C-alpha positions, 0 to 999 in steps of 0.5 A: 497470532491472528492474521487477516486474509481478505475476501476476493476480489471485493471486500468492505467497505472498511474505515481506513485510518488514512483514506476514509470509507474504503471499498477494497479491491483484492487482486489476489486469491481469497484463500491466501497471500501472494506478495513480492515482499514477506514483511515481518509486520504484515497483518496477512502473515508470512507468505509460507503460512498462507499459500493459496490454492485458488487462482487470481480473480480474472479481470472480468470477475473483478469488474463484475463484482465491483459493479454489483457492489457499487450498485448496492452501495448506491441504492443504500445511499452509502457511496465510498470515499475511495476504491482501494487496491489492497488485500492479500499481497501486492496488487501490481503482481496481477498480470492484468493490473493495468486493464483492471485499473482502466475498468475501475476508473470507468465504473468509478466515473459511472457510480461514484465520481467523487470517489478516489482510486487508490493503490497501495503498493510495495513499489517492487514492480514500478520499473515495469512501464505498464505498471507505471502508466497505470499508476499515473492514472489513479488518484492516490498512487501510494508507494511503500518506502520504509527505509533506504537501508538495504540491510534493513529492507532485507531483514524486515521486508524480505523482498523476493529476487534482486531488490535494488533500492537505488532503482526503486528511488529512481522509479519513484522520481519518475512519477514527477510528484504523482506519488504518495510515500507510505512508511511504517515505523515501529520498534522491535529487537534489532529492527527499529527504523526510528533512529536517526541512522534510518530517519535522516537518509529516508527524509533526504530521499523523500525530499529528492522524490518530491511526493505530493504527500507522505503518510507515516504510520505504525502497527495497528493489528497483530503481526506475525512477529510478536516482538514488534511494538508501536511507535509512540505518538511523539516519535511519529509526530517528530518525523511528521514535523520534519517532513512538513518542515521540508515543504511536503504535506505529511499525516501521521496515523497512530 
């Protein structure tokens, strides 16, 4: 099994299936994983296998390295389409996440004003008002909602603490459309979310949240659980078409 641990605090640029040329911002340590989920499909592997020894990057370090990279890319004539908060775990876990968002927007406006600021989050901290307010400032507030079935979430995403799906959904509604829902679909022994038992309630909830867009995708890299397999094009297309029929833009990545 091969897993990916990203450099910190800046990595890439990489080509994102959903976002284009993406410069990554990793607010977690460079030598391990810090996450409020422990997903069986995570390309970074399981939390217990990648406990970091290094500290979180500081706000000042993030800003300094991001500015240096943007200066380099501008000189090379290769500016990013998007600045993406992702990496070795949950970015909103960083205690200075809101301030780092503010710094990033300033640097984006200075060096690449056409680029979007995106955050990939598992949604576990969106009840925090500071996190909510920071996410309202970014262009692409991309929040995970793999299902609304709590048993499935516990089996697949392994959330830390007392995970409350009803509270998560209410907090998603509070963004009033400034939200992109991201959902992964795949097959695995006893863990596929592709049946109507999962898709129907998920779609009903997506309609209630009324996001600006939905992104659905499937496994693209090796996973720490080797028995998982990709959803087919036909399966993803069928779900995509149902979302679009509900009046919500949706893209499928295979």
